[in-house]
C-alpha positions in Angstrom: -57.4 52.5 -70.5 -54.3 50.6 -71.4 -53.6 49.4 -74.6 -53.9 45.7 -75.6 -51.2 45.6 -78.0 -48.3 48.2 -78.9 -46.6 47.4 -82.1 -43.1 49.0 -82.6 -41.9 49.2 -86.0 -40.8 51.2 -89.6 -43.7 51.6 -92.0 -41.8 50.4 -95.2 -42.5 50.7 -98.9 -42.8 47.8 -100.9 -42.1 48.1 -104.4 -43.0 46.2 -107.3 -42.4 45.9 -110.9 -45.9 47.8 -111.5 -46.8 49.8 -108.4 -45.3 50.7 -104.8 -47.7 49.7 -101.7 -47.2 50.5 -98.2 -45.5 47.6 -95.6 -43.7 47.2 -92.9 -44.9 45.2 -89.9 -46.4 48.1 -88.2 -48.7 48.6 -91.3 -50.2 45.1 -91.8 -50.2 44.3 -87.6 -52.0 48.0 -87.0 -54.3 47.4 -90.1 -55.8 43.6 -88.7 -56.1 45.1 -85.6 -58.0 48.0 -86.7 -60.2 45.4 -88.7 -60.8 43.5 -85.3 -61.5 47.0 -83.6 -58.6 45.9 -80.9 -57.8 48.3 -78.8 -54.3 49.0 -79.8 -52.0 51.2 -80.6 -48.8 51.7 -83.5 -45.4 53.4 -83.1 -44.5 53.9 -86.6 -40.9 55.0 -88.1 -41.5 56.5 -92.0 -39.3 58.7 -94.1 -39.6 62.1 -94.9 -40.6 60.8 -98.4 -43.7 58.9 -96.8 -46.3 58.2 -99.4 -49.3 57.0 -97.0 -50.2 59.3 -94.3 -53.7 59.7 -95.1 -53.8 56.0 -95.3 -52.7 55.6 -91.7 -55.0 58.5 -90.9 -57.9 56.6 -91.8 -57.5 52.9 -91.9 -54.7 52.6 -88.8 -56.1 55.2 -86.9 -54.3 54.9 -83.4 -50.7 55.7 -84.6 -48.0 57.8 -83.7 -45.5 58.6 -86.3 -41.6 58.9 -85.7 -39.8 60.6 -88.7 -36.6 59.3 -89.9 -34.4 60.4 -92.7 -35.4 57.6 -95.0 -37.9 54.9 -95.8 -37.1 51.4 -95.2 -37.3 50.4 -99.3 -37.7 47.3 -100.4 -37.5 46.0 -104.1 -40.2 42.9 -104.4 -39.8 39.9 -107.2 -41.3 36.4 -107.2 -39.8 33.5 -109.1 -41.3 30.0 -109.2 -43.5 31.2 -106.6 -40.7 32.3 -103.9 -40.8 35.6 -103.0 -37.6 37.7 -103.4 -36.9 40.7 -101.6 -34.0 43.5 -101.8 -33.1 46.3 -99.8 -33.0 49.7 -101.3 -33.0 52.0 -98.4 -33.3 52.1 -94.5 -34.7 53.8 -91.7 -32.9 55.6 -88.7 -33.0 52.9 -85.9 -34.8 53.0 -83.0 -34.0 55.0 -79.9 -36.0 54.5 -76.4 -36.3 57.8 -76.1 -38.5 58.4 -79.0 -41.1 56.2 -77.4 -44.2 57.9 -75.8 -43.7 56.6 -72.2 -47.4 56.2 -71.6 -47.6 53.7 -73.9 -45.0 51.6 -72.2 -48.0 49.9 -70.2 -49.9 48.0 -73.2 -50.5 44.4 -72.2 -48.7 43.5 -75.0 -45.7 45.1 -77.1 -44.9 43.8 -80.4 -40.9 44.6 -81.1 -40.0 43.9 -85.2 -37.4 45.2 -86.7 -37.4 45.0 -90.5 -33.2 46.0 -91.2 -31.2 45.9 -88.2 -33.2 48.8 -87.0 -33.6 47.9 -83.4 -30.4 48.1 -81.7 -29.9 45.4 -78.9 -29.6 48.6 -76.4 -32.9 49.6 -77.5 -34.3 46.6 -76.4 -32.9 46.3 -73.4 -34.3 49.9 -72.5 -37.8 48.6 -73.5 -37.3 45.5 -71.0 -36.2 47.7 -67.9 -39.2 50.1 -68.4 -42.2 48.0 -68.8 -44.0 45.2 -67.3 -45.4 44.5 -70.6 -45.5 41.0 -72.4 -42.8 41.7 -74.7 -42.8 40.1 -78.1 -40.3 40.1 -80.9 -40.0 38.9 -84.2 -36.2 39.8 -84.8 -36.0 39.4 -88.4 -36.9 40.4 -91.8 -34.6 37.7 -93.8 -36.6 35.0 -94.9 -33.4 33.7 -97.0 -31.9 32.3 -94.1 -28.5 34.2 -94.2 -27.2 35.7 -91.5 -23.9 36.9 -90.2 -22.3 35.8 -86.7 -23.4 39.1 -85.2 -26.9 38.8 -86.5 -26.5 35.5 -84.8 -25.3 37.0 -80.9 -28.0 39.4 -81.4 -30.8 36.9 -81.4 -29.3 35.0 -78.5 -29.3 38.1 -76.6 -32.7 39.3 -77.9 -33.9 35.8 -76.2 -32.7 37.3 -72.6 -35.4 40.2 -73.0 -38.3 38.7 -74.8 -41.1 36.5 -73.2 -42.0 35.2 -77.5 -40.5 35.1 -80.4 -41.8 34.7 -83.7 -39.4 33.5 -86.5 -39.7 31.8 -89.6 -38.2 27.9 -90.4 -35.8 29.5 -92.9 -34.4 32.1 -90.3 -34.3 29.1 -87.9 -31.8 27.1 -90.0 -30.0 29.9 -91.0 -29.6 31.1 -87.3 -28.2 27.4 -86.4 -26.6 26.5 -90.0 -28.1 23.5 -89.5 -31.4 21.6 -90.6 -34.8 21.9 -89.0 -34.8 19.0 -86.6 -31.9 19.7 -85.3 -32.2 23.7 -85.0 -35.7 22.9 -83.2 -33.4 21.2 -80.9 -31.4 23.6 -79.9 -34.5 26.0 -78.8 -35.3 23.7 -76.3 -32.4 25.5 -74.2 -34.3 28.7 -74.5 -37.5 29.6 -72.1 -39.1 31.6 -74.7 -42.7 31.1 -76.1 -41.8 30.3 -79.8 -43.7 31.1 -83.0 -42.0 29.2 -86.1 -44.1 29.5 -89.0 -43.2 26.9 -91.4 -44.7 27.4 -94.9 -47.3 25.6 -96.1 -46.3 22.8 -92.9 -48.3 25.3 -90.7 -46.8 27.1 -87.4 -44.8 25.4 -84.9 -45.1 26.3 -81.1 -42.8 25.7 -78.3 -42.3 26.4 -75.1 -40.1 23.9 -72.9 -42.7 22.1 -70.5 -45.0 23.3 -71.4 -46.1 23.2 -75.1 -44.7 21.3 -78.3 -46.9 21.3 -81.3 -47.6 21.7 -85.0 -50.6 23.7 -86.1 -51.2 23.0 -89.8 -52.1 26.1 -92.2 -55.7 27.4 -93.6 -55.7 26.6 -97.0 -57.0 29.3 -99.3 -56.7 29.9 -103.1 -55.9 31.7 -105.1 -52.3 32.5 -103.5 -51.6 35.9 -105.2 -49.0 37.2 -102.6 -47.5 36.4 -99.3 -46.2 39.6 -97.9 -47.2 40.6 -94.3 -48.6 37.1 -93.8 -46.3 36.7 -90.6 -47.2 40.2 -89.1 -50.8 39.7 -89.8 -50.2 36.2 -88.1 -48.7 37.4 -84.9 -50.8 40.3 -84.3 -54.3 38.3 -84.6 -52.3 35.8 -82.2 -51.5 38.5 -79.6 -54.9 39.5 -80.7 -56.2 36.1 -78.9 -54.2 36.6 -76.2 -55.7 39.6 -75.7 -59.5 38.1 -75.6 -57.9 35.3 -73.1 -58.4 32.7 -75.9 -56.9 29.3 -75.7 -53.3 28.9 -77.2 -54.8 26.4 -79.8 -57.5 29.2 -80.7 -54.9 32.0 -80.9 -52.7 30.1 -83.3 -55.8 28.8 -85.3 -57.0 32.9 -85.4 -54.0 33.7 -86.4 -53.6 31.2 -89.8 -56.8 32.1 -90.7 -56.5 36.0 -90.3 -53.2 35.4 -92.5 -54.5 32.6 -94.7 -57.4 35.2 -95.8 -55.2 38.0 -96.6 -53.1 36.0 -99.7 -55.9 37.0 -102.0 -54.3 39.9 -103.4 -51.5 42.8 -103.2 -51.1 44.8 -100.2 -53.3 45.9 -97.2 -56.2 46.0 -99.2 -56.5 42.5 -99.2 -56.9 42.2 -95.6 -60.1 40.3 -95.0 -63.4 42.0 -92.8 -63.9 41.4 -89.8 -67.1 39.5 -90.6 -65.3 36.9 -92.9 -62.8 36.3 -90.3 -65.0 35.4 -87.7 -66.9 33.3 -90.2 -64.0 31.4 -91.1 -62.8 30.9 -88.1 -65.9 29.1 -86.4 -65.9 27.0 -89.7 -62.3 25.9 -89.5 -62.5 25.6 -85.3 -66.0 23.4 -85.9 -63.9 20.9 -88.3 -60.6 20.4 -86.2 -62.0 20.4 -82.9 
């Protein structure tokens, strides 16, 4: 049986003042899909110094591990409720030859570079060699500061992706403009955009098909928001794989992400029963 969802990304280490946690899109995304009993697979690039191999075997079971010289390593801190991340080291860049060819027949493929680790040539070869729906979360750069090279990268990526997930700060930074004018500029693209807007919700846009802002699910207390975007996009794809309506896919992604903020790291993710219960509660209220 073909996989419904394949995630390709680095498994990073997130360092805080008092702890080191497993992170990265492939970790948060793989864990939520495992919780949901999804037919998924992950390809995780890790460093030789990777500390969480046993965690993957137990909790992100459908995984291929690719070794790198180093782990992608972040130092994470909070100031006035805002999360800041500093890159301490980077994994090697992905190469198409590293990807097992039997996994290219997955229904959805999520490519999620962390720190410039997916060259455009890699993405081009992925597009050329699969008929999958390709989803790209092209940056891990919520401070909104981009070089001209990164802006060109984004424009090129849109040519090879069906779906693009990006944050409001990233969008404003790419176009060097306010959110209203930045949103207007994506109207020239044909991709489906998922734009996370923090407390304002998630904006979904595809030319001539959907143009809508969905509110977030308000959960308290909010302890740590690391990984929320990764959880959201993977839960959204899970909904698509189950043929949910797009409104329900967004709602399901918001529920999974919202329930994950009550603690630090992957251990804060909710169980499947709590997700389904909350999803049904919110759906009945909203619809």
